[in-house]
N, C-alpha and C positions, 0 to 999 in steps of 0.2 A: 355272122351267119353260121349256124351249126349244121353239120352234116348228119346223116342218119347213124353213123357209127360213133359220133362223139356224144358224150353225156352232157346234159345241160348243166349250167353252173348251179351250185348248192342253193344260192339265194333264190333262184327262180323256182326251185322245187318246193319251197316253203310257201304256205298261203300268204297272201298279201298282208303285210304288217306284222306277221307272225315272227319274222326274224328280228325285227326291231324290238318287239315286246320281249323276246328272249334276251336280247342284249341289255335291255333296260332292267330286267329282273336280275341278271348277272351283275350289273353294276350296283344295284341295291344290296345284293348279297355281299359284295366286296366292301361296300361302305359299312355294313353291319359288322363284318369280321374285323375291319380296321378299327371301328369304334370300341368293340369289345376288347381288342388288344390294347388300345390306348387306356381304357378304363381299368385294366388289370395291373395296377401299380403293385410294387413289392409289398406295401403294407396290406393291401386287400388280399393278395395271395397268401400272406402269412396269417391274416385273420381267418381266411377261409379254411386254410389247412388246419389251424388250431381248432376251429369249430367242428370240422370233420373228424379230427382225432378225438376230441372230447365226446362227440356223438357216438363214435365207435366204442370208446371206453364205457360210456353210460350203457349202451346197448349190451356190452359184454357183462356188465355188472347185473343188469336186469335179467338177462337170460340165465345167469348162474344162481339167481334167487329162487329157490324151490318154492317158497311160499307164494311169491308173485306168480310164478308159472302155474301153480295150482289154482290160484284165484282167477287167472285168465282162462283156464280150462273150465272152471265152474261158470264164469261169466259168459262163456260161449254157449251154454245150454239155453234152450228156448224158455224154460221156466225162470231162469235167472234174468234173462233179458226182459221178460214180461214184468218181473218184480221191479227191475230198475226203471222201466218205463212208467210203471204205476207210482213208484217213489218220486220220480221227477215231476210227474203231474200233480201229485199230492203236495210236494214242496212248493210248487208254484201257486196252487190254490191256497195253501196255508198262509204264504207270505201276503197274498192279496187280502185275505180275510182278516189277518191279524192287523195289517196296516189300516184297514177301513174301520175296525172296531174301536170303541173307546177303551181306554186302559181299564184293566180289571180293578174292581173295588176291593177285592180280597174278602176275607172273613169265611166263616163256616157256611153261610148261605150260598156263597159263590162256589165253594168246593162241592157242596151238596148238589147244586144245579149241574156242575161239570161232571160229577160222578154219575148222574142219572143219564147222561148222554151215551147213546150206543157207541159212538165213535171212541169215547174215552175207554170204554170197556174193551173194545177191539184192540185199541192201541196197547193197553195194559197187558191183555192176553198175548199179543204179538211180541212185546218186549219180554214177557215172562218165558215164552217158548224159546225165544232167541237166547235169553240168559241161560236156560236149562242146557241147550245144546252147546253153547259156547263154553259153559263151565265143564261139561263132560269132555269136550275136546281139549280143554286146558289140562284137565286132570290126566287124560290119556297121554298127552304130550309129556307131562311130568313123569309119568311112569315109563316113558321111552317108546311108547307105541305110536302108530299113526293110522288112524282110521280114516277112510275116504268119506267125504261129505255125502 
């Protein structure tokens, strides 16, 4: 029997069943920690440390690569992301269409039909413009300059 000046025991201040649930969760946590400790053999620790070390080395090399850093900056632009999304969609559609079509028979007539397609003309124009700017960039690098894209 408690008097008014004495505090009630801790267990009675917790809602019914709450203390038991907390003890059960604590036991589960202890089991998890013990299992993780048992699973961490010397070999696993060595492999994990090698993987982390190689990952840090790779990250260091990648961040020192000016060309890659410039490419990542360009790819961060909305127009580049739009271009990549369009390219991925086009590649998927192309692979399905080519797989479903019969093999090309070849010959001048086939080339003529292909040349009349608007998509062929757009592709050639896109590759031509890409080649023009890529060539200019390569010549600029050879001269020792660096123009921004």
